[in-house]
VEXGUSE-77913 format. One line per field, with one value per residue (C-alpha): residue in one letter; x, y, z; residue number from 1. Coordinates in steps of 0.5 Angstrom, whole numbers, plus 500, padded with zeros to 3 digits. Each point is the difference from the previous one (the first is absolute). Layout:
% residues N
res c(A, ...)
px c(X, ...)
py c(Y, ...)
pz c(Z, ...)
n c(NUM, ...)
This chain:
% residues 277
res c(M, K, P, K, K, L, N, T, T, L, L, W, K, Q, F, E, D, F, L, Y, P, Q, L, G, F, S, I, T, D, R, A, V, Y, H, H, L, I, R, H, S, R, L, D, G, K, L, E, L, H, F, S, I, P, W, L, A, R, G, I, G, I, S, T, G, P, V, R, E, S, V, R, R, L, I, A, I, G, V, L, R, L, I, H, R, S, K, S, G, H, I, V, E, V, R, L, P, D, E, I, R, A, A, R, P, G, A, L, S, P, P, A, S, R, S, A, N, P, P, V, N, L, E, E, L, D, F, L, K, T, R, A, L, R, Q, S, I, H, L, R, E, R, G, H, C, F, Y, C, L, R, R, T, D, A, R, I, Q, V, L, D, H, V, E, P, R, A, K, G, G, G, N, S, Y, R, N, L, V, S, S, C, L, E, C, N, S, L, K, G, E, R, S, A, P, D, F, L, R, W, L, F, R, D, R, R, L, T, A, S, E, M, H, A, G, L, R, A, L, E, A, L, A, A, G, K, L, P, P, P, V, Q, H, P, D, T, P, L, G, A, P, N, S, K, T, V, P, H, A, P, A, K, P, P, L, P, L, V, T, R, H, Y, S, L, N, P, L, P, H, R, G, R, P, R, G, S, R, S, G, R)
px c(752, 506, 498, 501, 503, 494, 499, 496, 499, 497, 496, 497, 497, 498, 496, 497, 499, 498, 499, 495, 496, 499, 499, 496, 504, 497, 504, 500, 503, 505, 502, 501, 503, 505, 502, 501, 504, 504, 502, 501, 502, 504, 503, 502, 495, 495, 496, 497, 498, 495, 494, 494, 501, 507, 498, 494, 505, 505, 495, 495, 494, 495, 501, 493, 501, 508, 497, 495, 506, 505, 494, 499, 507, 501, 493, 503, 507, 504, 502, 501, 498, 505, 498, 495, 500, 498, 507, 498, 501, 506, 499, 504, 499, 500, 502, 496, 503, 499, 493, 496, 494, 504, 505, 499, 495, 497, 494, 496, 502, 497, 496, 497, 498, 493, 500, 500, 495, 500, 495, 496, 502, 493, 496, 505, 498, 506, 497, 500, 507, 506, 504, 495, 499, 508, 500, 496, 505, 506, 497, 500, 507, 500, 496, 493, 496, 497, 505, 506, 503, 504, 497, 501, 496, 499, 496, 498, 493, 496, 495, 494, 501, 492, 498, 496, 494, 499, 501, 508, 503, 506, 504, 507, 497, 496, 505, 506, 505, 499, 503, 495, 499, 497, 496, 497, 499, 497, 495, 494, 503, 502, 507, 500, 496, 505, 506, 497, 499, 507, 502, 495, 503, 507, 502, 502, 502, 496, 505, 499, 493, 499, 505, 496, 493, 504, 503, 492, 498, 506, 498, 493, 502, 504, 506, 503, 500, 504, 506, 498, 506, 498, 504, 494, 499, 505, 503, 496, 500, 496, 494, 495, 495, 505, 503, 507, 506, 501, 496, 499, 502, 505, 496, 497, 503, 494, 501, 507, 499, 497, 504, 507, 506, 503, 498, 494, 502, 499, 494, 502, 495, 500, 494, 498, 504, 494, 500, 494, 495)
py c(823, 505, 507, 505, 507, 505, 506, 504, 505, 495, 497, 506, 501, 493, 501, 507, 498, 493, 496, 505, 502, 494, 496, 505, 501, 504, 504, 494, 496, 505, 500, 493, 498, 506, 498, 492, 502, 505, 494, 495, 501, 507, 496, 494, 495, 497, 497, 504, 497, 505, 500, 505, 504, 501, 503, 504, 503, 502, 503, 503, 497, 495, 493, 499, 504, 497, 493, 501, 503, 494, 495, 505, 500, 493, 498, 505, 497, 506, 496, 492, 497, 494, 499, 503, 498, 503, 504, 503, 500, 498, 503, 501, 507, 501, 506, 503, 497, 493, 501, 497, 505, 506, 499, 506, 498, 494, 505, 505, 507, 503, 505, 495, 496, 499, 495, 505, 505, 506, 499, 506, 502, 503, 493, 496, 498, 501, 495, 495, 497, 500, 504, 506, 500, 500, 506, 505, 498, 502, 506, 503, 497, 496, 506, 501, 505, 503, 500, 500, 494, 495, 493, 493, 494, 499, 506, 502, 500, 503, 506, 502, 508, 500, 494, 495, 501, 506, 498, 500, 495, 497, 504, 503, 507, 497, 496, 502, 496, 501, 497, 495, 506, 505, 495, 498, 508, 502, 496, 502, 507, 503, 501, 508, 500, 495, 504, 506, 495, 498, 507, 502, 494, 503, 494, 504, 507, 506, 499, 493, 500, 505, 496, 494, 503, 502, 493, 498, 505, 498, 492, 502, 503, 494, 504, 494, 494, 494, 497, 493, 496, 492, 495, 499, 507, 502, 507, 504, 507, 503, 505, 503, 494, 494, 497, 502, 498, 507, 506, 503, 507, 502, 500, 507, 504, 500, 493, 499, 498, 494, 499, 503, 495, 503, 497, 504, 505, 497, 503, 504, 497, 492, 496, 499, 505, 505, 503, 503, 497)
pz c(667, 502, 502, 494, 500, 500, 496, 505, 495, 495, 506, 502, 493, 500, 506, 498, 492, 501, 506, 504, 495, 496, 507, 503, 506, 506, 505, 505, 494, 498, 508, 501, 493, 501, 507, 498, 494, 505, 505, 494, 493, 502, 505, 495, 503, 496, 505, 507, 506, 504, 504, 499, 506, 498, 493, 503, 505, 495, 495, 505, 498, 505, 499, 497, 493, 500, 500, 495, 495, 501, 498, 494, 498, 501, 496, 494, 500, 503, 506, 499, 506, 503, 507, 505, 507, 507, 499, 494, 492, 496, 493, 494, 498, 493, 496, 495, 494, 503, 501, 494, 500, 501, 494, 495, 495, 505, 501, 496, 502, 506, 496, 497, 506, 502, 505, 506, 498, 505, 506, 502, 506, 502, 499, 505, 507, 504, 505, 495, 500, 505, 495, 499, 507, 501, 495, 505, 505, 495, 499, 507, 500, 507, 504, 503, 495, 506, 506, 496, 504, 497, 499, 498, 498, 507, 501, 493, 497, 495, 502, 496, 499, 499, 505, 496, 504, 497, 493, 500, 494, 499, 495, 501, 501, 507, 503, 504, 504, 508, 506, 504, 506, 495, 496, 507, 502, 494, 499, 496, 500, 493, 499, 501, 506, 503, 498, 504, 506, 500, 500, 505, 504, 499, 496, 494, 499, 496, 494, 500, 501, 494, 496, 501, 498, 493, 499, 501, 494, 496, 501, 498, 494, 498, 500, 505, 496, 504, 497, 498, 501, 499, 496, 496, 498, 494, 499, 495, 498, 506, 499, 504, 498, 501, 506, 500, 504, 502, 501, 493, 503, 505, 507, 501, 506, 504, 501, 501, 508, 497, 494, 501, 499, 507, 507, 503, 505, 507, 504, 506, 504, 500, 501, 507, 503, 501, 507, 504, 496)
n c(1, 2, 3, 4, 5, 6, 7, 8, 9, 10, 11, 12, 13, 14, 15, 16, 17, 18, 19, 20, 21, 22, 23, 24, 25, 26, 27, 28, 29, 30, 31, 32, 33, 34, 35, 36, 37, 38, 39, 40, 41, 42, 43, 44, 45, 46, 47, 48, 49, 50, 51, 52, 53, 54, 55, 56, 57, 58, 59, 60, 61, 62, 63, 64, 65, 66, 67, 68, 69, 70, 71, 72, 73, 74, 75, 76, 77, 78, 79, 80, 81, 82, 83, 84, 85, 86, 87, 88, 89, 90, 91, 92, 93, 94, 95, 96, 97, 98, 99, 100, 101, 102, 103, 104, 105, 106, 107, 108, 109, 110, 111, 112, 113, 114, 115, 116, 117, 118, 119, 120, 121, 122, 123, 124, 125, 126, 127, 128, 129, 130, 131, 132, 133, 134, 135, 136, 137, 138, 139, 140, 141, 142, 143, 144, 145, 146, 147, 148, 149, 150, 151, 152, 153, 154, 155, 156, 157, 158, 159, 160, 161, 162, 163, 164, 165, 166, 167, 168, 169, 170, 171, 172, 173, 174, 175, 176, 177, 178, 179, 180, 181, 182, 183, 184, 185, 186, 187, 188, 189, 190, 191, 192, 193, 194, 195, 196, 197, 198, 199, 200, 201, 202, 203, 204, 205, 206, 207, 208, 209, 210, 211, 212, 213, 214, 215, 216, 217, 218, 219, 220, 221, 222, 223, 224, 225, 226, 227, 228, 229, 230, 231, 232, 233, 234, 235, 236, 237, 238, 239, 240, 241, 242, 243, 244, 245, 246, 247, 248, 249, 250, 251, 252, 253, 254, 255, 256, 257, 258, 259, 260, 261, 262, 263, 264, 265, 266, 267, 268, 269, 270, 271, 272, 273, 274, 275, 276, 277)
């Protein structure tokens, strides 16, 4: 089959009107599919040879969710697997009108679908699955909630705001992303007490400490739902009781230290540089 000339305007409408809503694409699915389309069909190629690490770097998502998304796209016929080896995957990247399940009329309209009922955010145990745990790290955008240091998978853990020993649960309201050092130093202290200790130990400025305390208040009030992004979580209209793929409301100014898209400012006194103590 020869590559056909693409009508990009029509293609975009097919993405938004049929493919994504009918097949329940997650944000990860969208990113993966867009990247593969960009490097195959838009370049006039029907097939693409790629590796999971290459794809993950290209879209800025870790390899775990990317690998799961590729498997899902293959399973629902968006990608046709030709060959898989240690060097990567060779797939045929299909356009919306080449995917049987995504053709207009193939499925009922999205509004009438009930296969993916809303999930009550307040009932979820965010330690239960890898996807839910990852959503807490995504909310902090790769920074430790306490010391503001950038983290990665090697030093990234979840910490209970109210320790489990004192009755703290696994709700998104009681979990934050933390570096290993802060998780160890905090111990059984509550999060507000630990922030104050970091300030007294000159690891946080006064403004950073107060911003952290305000963020904890917003967290406890349910104003900071995590952006649950997983291949098995379909996009839906977010509301305060439904697992969203992005916060239902823009981040509050009081917590921009954690949720701004811009890099956090570097602290003037680097860790380990204290003298005379």
